[in-house]
N, C-alpha and C positions, 0 to 999 in steps of 0.2 A: 663409336666409343665403347667401350667395356666398363661393366665395374667389375671389380676384383670383389673377391669374396674374403680368400682365405690365404696365407701364405704360411711359408714355411720359414726357419731361422735362417734367412739366409738376404744379403741386401739385395735390393732389387731396385729398377728405377722407375719411378711413379706408382710404385705399390705401398703395402703395409707388413711392417716387420713384427713379429711377436716376439717374446722373450725369446721365441724361437724363430720369428719369422719378422721379415722384413717386407713393407708392401706399400704400394700405392694405393693413391686413394679413389681410383675411378671405380666404377660398376662394373663386374665382369661376371660371368656365369660360374666361375670357379677357377681358381688358379693359386698355387703354391709359390711364397716368396714374400715381397715385399707389401703391403696392405695399401689398398686403395684410400682416399679419406671419406671420412664422415665427420660429423659433429657428435659427440658424447658429452652427457651431463651440461646439454646447450639448452636454448629455450624456444619458443615458438616466437619469433621474430615479429614486429610490428606491421602488417600488410604496408607495402610500399615505402617503408623507413630505408630499403637498400637497393634503389633505380636502377643501379648499374649493374648489378646480379643477374645472369642470365642462365638459362638450363641448356644444354647440349643436348641433342637426343640423336642415336643411329637406330638403324633399323634396314632391313631387306626384305620391305613387303613383296608378297605374299607370306613368305617363308616366315621372316620373322618381320614381329611388330615392334616398330621404333617405340624405344622408349629412351629415360633417363640416363646418362652414362658419367658426364661430366658438369662442372659449373664454370663460370667465366665471367670475364668483366667486359663492359661496355667502355671504351677508350674516346670514339665519337661516333658516328651513325653509322659506319659503313664497317667498323674494324671491333673485335672480340679478342682479348688477349686470354688466354689458357696455358694447360701444362703441356709440354710437347709428346708426352707418352699419352696424354688422351688420343692422339692423334696417329702416333707409331705403332702402337698396340691394335689398332683395328686393323680386320680382313680388307681385303683389296677391293671387296664388294660392298655395297650397300650405300648409304647416302647418309649426311648430316642436316639436322636442322635445330636452330638457335631459335630458344623464345625470350624473349624479354616481358617484363610487366609479371611474371607470374607469382604467384604464392602459394596455392595448391596446386602439387605438383600434376596429381594424374586429373585436375578440373579443367574443362575448357572454360577458361574467364572471359569477360567481357574486357579487360584491361589488357589481354597480352598479345604479341603481335610476333608474328615467325617469320622464318627467313630461310631459303638453301643457303648455302655455302658454296659461294664461287671460285676460291681460292684459298689454301692452307700454304702456311708457313711453318715451320719446323725453324727453329734456330740451329745452323748449320754445325755447330760443335756438338749438339747433342749427340749421346753415342746411344739412348734407350737406359732403361732401366732407370736406379736411382742415381745416375748420371749427372753432374753439372749441366746447367744449358737445360733444363726441362722447361721450356718454353715456347710457345707457339701463338700464332694471328689465324686469326679466321676473319676473310672479305665476306660479308653478306652480299646475297645477290639483291635483294632487296633491301635498302637501308630503312633503318628505324624511325620514324617521326617521335621526337620526343616529348614526352607527358610528362605527369606530375609521377609517375611510377616506372617510367623509362628514362633514363637520362645518364651520361656518360660520369666517371669517374677520372679525376685528376692524376696524372702521372709525376713521378717525385723527381728533381732535379737529377741529373747523371751522378752517380757515386753518392747522394744524401743518405745520410744515417739516420735510424730511426730508433727510438726509445720508446719506455712507458708503456701501455696498456695499447693495445688494436683491437677490432673487430673482426671474428672469422665467421663468415655466413655460408650455409649449403644444404642440400637435400638429401646426406650421405647419410649410412644406416647410424642408427642411435644404439646399435648393441653392444654390450660389453664382451661378448663372446664372439664363434664365429659364425654365429647366425646372424645373416644380413637382415636388418629392418628398417626400412625406407620410411619417414616421414611424410606425411602428406602436407604438412605447412614448414615453408622454409624456417631453418634453426639458425640461430646465433647466439656467439658466447664471446664475451671480454676475456681476453688473455693476455697476461705479461710478454714484452718481447725480453726475451733471453742473451746472453751473449755467446756467439759460437764456441766459447771455450768452455762455456758450463754446458752447452748442449753436447759437445762432442763427450763431455766428461760423464756425463749421464748415459748416452747411448754405447759409448766405450764398457763401460760396468755392466749390459745388458748383454752386447753383442759383439766385444770386440770392435776390430777396426771398422770403420764406417765409411760409408762413399760422401759426408760431408765437407763441403769444401765451403771457401771465403763468397763464393755469389750465393749460397744460402742463407737465410735468414731463420731464427727458430722462434716460437712460444714455449712458455710451460702453461701451467694451469693454477688457476686462483687457490688460496688456501683452503683446502676441505674438499674438493672436487678435482675430476679427473678427466678434463678437458681437452679431449683432441679431436682432430678430424678423422673420417673414416671412408668407407667405400660409398662411391657415390658424388665424396665432397672435392675429388681430384681438379686443377684447373682453376678451382675457386677462389675469391680473392680474401686476401689481410688487407685490411682498411682502418686509417687514420683519420679522426675527425681533427683538420688544421684551419683554425681561424675561420669555421663554419664550413670549410670545402671537404668532400671526402677526396681521400689519395692514397693510391694503391701502392702498398707496403710488400706484399708479398703473393703467390700464387702458391695455391695448395700443391705439393709434389709427394712425400713421402712420410710415411710414419711406422710406429712398432704396433703390431698385430697380436694378438686381438687387441680392438681400438679400448683406450682408456687405461691403457697399464699405470700402475702408479709411477706420479714422479719421472714418467717418459715425456721427453718433448716433440715436438710436431715441427716438421720441415720444410720450408717453402722456398721457391726462387726468390731471390732478393729483387726485385724489379728496378731499383734504383743502378743495379749493375748495367739494366739493357735498356736503361729510355731514348739513349741514340740511336740503337738498332731499332726499337720501337719505331721511333720517330721516324726513322730513315726511312724503313719499310711501308710505311702507313701513309707518306707524303705525297 
C-alpha cells in the first residue's frame, strides 16, 4: 500500500482532489491526482472505542521499511474490508501486514495483533482510480483472536440506505495543505451523510464532471468545521451505531485535495451495494 500525498486537479481513483486535484486517501510518497484520505478537523479517538478498525502496512525490507498505508475494517476473524486502490496502486514486490487493536500508530502496543495476508480480492468491476467498485478483501494468514479492542463490525443488508450522522476513523494526515502530517493517535470525526445529488453538485462546482456513482455514499462537514479524510485514511470505515451495534456504511475512497477544502464532501464506497458480494467471497 502507499500513501498519496499530493494530487492535481484531475479525477483519480482512490486519490484526493484539490480545487485542482482529485485524490485517494492512501499514503504514498508523492503523486499528482486525487488525494488519499485522512481526517482533518477530527479529534483523538477514545482508546478501544472502534475495535473493528485496522491499520494496513506495506514494506519491502530491508530496502523499504514497512509503514501504514491504508485503513480497513474487520468483518470476521479472518477477513478485512478495505479500498481496492489500496491494493492496485501497490508495486508487485513487497508484503502486507494487517494490525488490529492499535491506537498509537507507531508504537508496539500490548493490545495489538498482526497477521500477514494470504489472499487479496479486488472487486472484479473496479478499474482503478476514482472509478466505482473501489472495494477489496484481505484474508489473514493468522486469524485475529477477538478481544475488547479487536472485534468485527456488522455488514448492512444488501441495498440498505443510511441517513443521519456517521463516524469516520483513521490515521490519515491531519494537515490542511499539501504537507502530510500523520497523527500518532487514531483520529475520529462525526459527519453527516448527504445525498448523492448534493454531493455531485458540490463536486461539480469545483472540478466539473466527477466519477461519483450510485455505488458511492458521501459525507459533508459539521457546521463550522472542515472535516474530510486525507492521505492515509483510504480503505478505512465509515460506521453507524445502530441499536447498539456498529454497522459498516462506507469505505473511504476519494476526495478533494488539499484536505479540508471548505464545503467539499468526502466520497466512500457504499458498502450495502456489496454485502452479497462480500458474503459470497468470504463464505
